N, C-alpha and C positions, 0 to 999 in steps of 0.2 A: 684340130684335136686328133690325137692318135687313136688307132683302132683299140689299143689297150685301154685307153680312157673310156672309150665307148663301151667296151666289154664290161668294165667296172661299173659304169652307170647302169647298164642294162641288168647286170647281175644283182645290183642293189634293188632295182625296181621289181625284179622278179623274185627277190628274196631267195636267191640260190648262190652257190659257190661259183666264182668266176670260171672255174675249170669246166663247168657245164655249158659255157657260152662258146660255141664253135664259130669259126669265121663265117660260115655260110648259114647261120641260124636265121630262120624266118619266123614271123608271127605264127603262133600255134605249133611251132617246131618242137617244143617241149611242153609238157602239161602245164607248167607254171606260167607260160606266157598266154594267159587268158585275158578276158576283157578288163578285169579289175587291175591286173598287173600292167596292162597296156596304158590304162589311165594314170597309174603311178609313174610309168615311164615318161609319158607326155608331160606330166607335172615336173618331174625331175629335170627334163630337158629345158623346160621354161625357166626353172630356177637357175640352172646352170648358165643359160644365155642371158637371163635377166629381162627377158621380154616374152610376151605370150606368142604362141605359135598361131599362124593363121590357119584356117580350116584346111586349105589345100595342102600345106606342108604337113599338118598333123595326119591327114588322111593318107599321105604318101609314106608314112613310116611303117614299114612292114618287114624290116630285116635289120640285122646288125649293121650292114653296110649303109642303110638309110639313116640309122642313128648317127653313125660317124659322119656322114655327109651333112646332116643338119647341124651337128656340133661344129663342123669346120667352118 
């Protein structure tokens, strides 16, 4: 999956415009990426993949790059 698709998914989970999602965005890098938004992100990733994330993978998602890696 492309970085653009990962940005779109992250923006939807954070409920922000995709223009706020920079390539180097990290967990907590913007106010909207709080614990509740992170749970929405994990749920969105699981829905996109069609399978639940294991605990190790879920714990490793801390950046846009991690989102793109998991979706790939």
